[in-house]
C-alpha positions as CSV (number, residue, x, y, z in Angstrom):
1,M,0.0,0.0,0.0
2,N,1.5,3.3,-1.1
3,R,0.1,6.2,1.1
4,T,1.2,9.7,1.6
5,P,0.5,11.9,4.6
6,G,-2.7,14.0,4.5
7,Q,-3.1,17.7,5.3
8,E,-3.6,16.9,9.0
9,S,-0.2,15.2,9.3
10,L,1.5,17.9,7.1
11,R,0.2,20.6,9.5
12,L,2.5,19.3,12.2
13,Q,5.5,20.3,10.1
14,A,5.1,23.8,11.4
15,F,7.0,22.6,14.5
16,A,10.0,21.1,12.6
17,G,13.3,22.9,13.1
18,E,15.5,24.2,15.8
19,W,13.9,26.5,18.4
20,T,15.0,28.5,21.5
21,G,12.5,29.3,24.2
22,E,12.1,31.8,27.1
23,E,9.8,30.4,29.7
24,Q,8.1,31.4,32.9
25,L,7.6,28.6,35.3
26,A,4.7,28.7,37.9
27,A,5.4,27.5,41.4
28,S,4.2,23.9,41.4
29,R,5.0,20.5,42.9
30,W,7.8,20.3,40.3
31,S,9.3,23.7,40.4
32,P,9.6,26.8,42.7
33,G,8.8,28.9,39.7
34,G,10.7,31.6,37.9
35,P,12.4,32.1,34.5
36,A,13.8,29.2,32.4
37,T,15.2,28.7,28.9
38,A,14.6,25.8,26.5
39,R,16.0,24.3,23.4
40,V,13.7,22.4,21.1
41,S,14.8,20.3,18.2
42,A,11.9,18.8,16.1
43,R,11.9,16.7,12.9
44,V,9.4,15.1,10.6
45,D,9.9,11.4,10.5
46,L,8.6,8.1,9.1
47,E,7.6,9.4,5.7
48,G,6.0,12.6,7.1
49,Y,3.4,11.0,9.4
50,Y,5.0,11.9,12.7
51,L,6.8,14.9,14.3
52,V,9.5,13.9,16.8
53,Q,10.5,16.6,19.3
54,D,13.5,16.7,21.7
55,Y,13.1,19.4,24.4
56,T,15.5,20.5,27.2
57,E,14.7,23.1,29.8
58,E,17.3,24.8,32.0
59,V,17.1,27.0,35.1
60,D,20.3,28.9,36.0
61,G,22.3,26.8,33.5
62,R,21.1,23.6,35.1
63,R,19.0,21.1,33.1
64,T,15.7,20.6,34.9
65,I,13.7,18.4,32.5
66,Q,14.1,16.6,29.2
67,V,11.2,15.6,27.0
68,Y,10.9,13.3,24.1
69,A,7.5,13.9,22.4
70,V,5.9,12.3,19.3
71,F,3.0,14.1,17.6
72,A,0.7,12.3,15.2
73,W,-2.6,12.5,13.3
74,D,-4.9,9.6,14.0
75,E,-7.0,9.2,10.9
76,E,-9.5,6.8,12.5
77,Q,-10.2,8.9,15.5
78,R,-9.8,12.2,13.6
79,Q,-7.6,13.8,16.2
80,Y,-4.0,14.7,16.9
81,L,-2.1,12.6,19.4
82,L,0.8,13.4,21.7
83,Y,3.0,10.8,23.2
84,W,5.1,12.4,26.0
85,F,8.1,10.9,27.7
86,D,10.1,13.0,30.2
87,S,13.0,12.7,32.6
88,Y,10.6,12.5,35.6
89,G,10.3,8.9,34.5
90,F,6.6,8.4,34.3
91,A,5.7,6.2,31.4
92,P,2.6,7.5,29.5
93,Q,-0.5,5.4,30.1
94,A,-2.0,6.7,26.8
95,P,-1.4,9.5,24.4
96,G,-2.8,13.0,24.8
97,S,-5.3,14.1,22.2
98,G,-6.8,17.2,20.7
99,Q,-7.3,19.5,17.7
100,W,-6.2,22.7,15.9
101,Q,-8.5,25.7,16.2
102,G,-7.1,28.4,13.9
103,D,-3.4,28.8,14.8
104,T,-3.7,26.9,18.1
105,L,-3.2,23.2,18.7
106,T,-4.6,22.1,22.1
107,L,-3.8,18.6,23.4
108,T,-4.8,17.1,26.7
109,R,-3.1,14.2,28.4
110,S,-4.5,12.1,31.4
111,S,-2.9,9.8,33.9
112,S,-3.4,8.6,37.4
113,R,-1.4,11.7,38.5
114,G,-3.9,14.1,36.9
115,M,-4.3,15.9,33.6
116,A,-2.0,18.1,31.5
117,R,-3.2,20.6,28.8
118,H,-0.7,21.8,26.2
119,R,-1.7,24.9,24.1
120,Y,0.6,25.6,21.2
121,R,-0.2,28.9,19.4
122,F,1.7,30.1,16.3
123,D,2.5,33.7,15.5
124,G,3.7,33.2,12.0
125,P,6.2,30.5,10.8
126,D,9.1,31.4,13.2
127,T,7.4,32.0,16.6
128,Y,5.1,29.9,18.8
129,H,3.8,30.1,22.3
130,L,3.2,27.2,24.7
131,K,1.0,27.3,27.8
132,L,1.1,24.1,29.9
133,E,-1.5,23.6,32.7
134,N,-2.4,20.8,35.1
135,S,-5.7,19.7,36.6
136,F,-6.1,17.4,39.5
137,D,-9.9,17.4,39.6
138,G,-10.8,15.9,36.2
139,G,-10.5,19.1,34.2
140,Q,-12.8,21.3,36.3
141,T,-10.0,23.7,37.3
142,W,-6.6,24.3,35.7
143,Q,-3.3,25.5,37.3
144,A,-0.5,27.1,35.3
145,V,2.7,25.1,35.0
146,M,4.6,27.0,32.4
147,E,4.3,29.6,29.6
148,G,6.9,30.0,26.9
149,V,7.7,31.7,23.7
150,Y,9.9,29.8,21.2
151,R,11.7,31.3,18.2
152,R,13.2,29.5,15.3
153,R,17.0,29.5,15.4
């Protein structure tokens, strides 16, 4: 079978490339809060069906978290998926899922530790914003974890 990625998969290519981020961390169970910097390297892989992202965050020159993320379009469920692996060591129980609305991709992940919501908003081809929030009550209320602005290097 000879397939090619559809428009939905191709839309993820907006994230491909090398990025530098300036972040503001909220005080949480993982961080005392404050400024951070990030490096993001993302590539399209497996014939264009997936976007693979390597992310490293630093505070005061010290690495605080590393993430390996895989983004995909699920044709059967008609939604985007996010597989998230981080240096905190929790294996994902299931991928996050969500949709694009305009220039914003929102994905929500759930586990026994709570929920995480990722909102990626593009300001043109070379800048995007990420707002990461957590919920510990099934999505009724959300707490800020981090907000960042990422610029293509």
